C-alpha angles and dihedrals in degrees: 000000000000109000123223092239090055090054090052093048096043094229139061113259096180107149113254116232112262113254094017114147096233096185092052093045092049092053090047091053090050091054093045094048100033089241128160125206118216121187134188120229089247096064124096116289093244089058092048092050092053096045124103089220133018122190151120124282095277095049093045091052091048092049093047091053091058106035121117093201119123093218128038117198108198111202098196137064130322100263089056089057089048091052091051092049092049091051093043107032092164095056130079110247119198132189115191093224125022089201088071095102129152127248090212093053090046091053088066112054109195096231093051092045091050090054090048090052093047090052090059107052117186095037125121110229120225116183128190113239089244091087137097121265089251091057092047087053090070093047133099096207136001123221138189128206087262096060107019096105095046094047093047089050090051087072121078114272092245094049113127107232136188112204122194155227108340110067092186094055090042093051090048093051090048091051095052098039102037090236124142101213118176106244132214111224102243135124146177114256091218099050093041091062103062113123118230091197093053093047088053089051090051091049090055091050092044106031094170095050120112116227114228117193137181115230090237086075121099118272093251090059093046090054088062093050126105089197130024118193151115120293090263092049093049091049091050092049093049091050095051099035121104089218116105101199128058135178106209120207103191136076106316095233089085090066088073093063092039092054092046091051094043110026092165093057131081121235119190119193113229108239125238124232090264103098092207093066129074095190139023119247134177107237089203094056089048090062088077106091136170092249093052091047090053094049092045091057093042096052098024092230151152090050123191117231128181126197108257095230092050091044091052091055097038096052092064097066090041092053089046090056093049092047093050091044092052092046091051092044094243 
């Protein structure tokens, strides 16, 4: 039974029995309920290790579209659960904590974005996947950091394009494609915080280290980078590179997978401007814990729902992204 206080909190805080092997119980529940656990690279390492599939936003969406599980547990933020539910309307989609939102998605309220789009007739609308379902519903095609450049370049060079909500990613795509997309003024609170000065200090201390940066970072940070790419692209580069030291300017959760893939290499998290922190974490992703994951599977709540009218509109740009990505081999 779902308690009233759980509804108010947005997650189940039922105490877990002392001494319970949570990892074992979670896997048992998955088998019993035909559930699959998906986790983003930015979640805690213990969550990533327990998941059936770990990936970035594009990979998670692709996996959700093909899974035969009855229940999808999305260990990530709310919009990721929405995307899974839109792609799999007949499946139960759970997120361990409904408070796990996204600052980038919040920076682009659907009603304001819709008015912005209406004020610029004749523009194609490209929205980053880090948006709510309602924002996706006023979009022509969704992109992720893995496929944004290729999808933008799939449009004619003279196409008028609105790109939202991440201004940093939009500016980066404009700079490497020569486009002049009209940008919504949104940003990720994690990637906005990286300190140029502290990265330069790290480069002095580690002169042979390669700087890896996510395109959601500010332009000044990207200029320092040896490689700019999605979390999946940065992981792939680190794995194949002959370099042994890396300074990583993205959410520090990715370092877990990097270290697993390359235990002999050194990965240094790029620091934020806040002098009290040595790395940069997404407080929303960190809301997903082992205890909440266990309770979510046990009680099959919190469940993600999407208004049917919004879902009908939002699925079109998501399918468009998946179609283009498959065509381009992404």
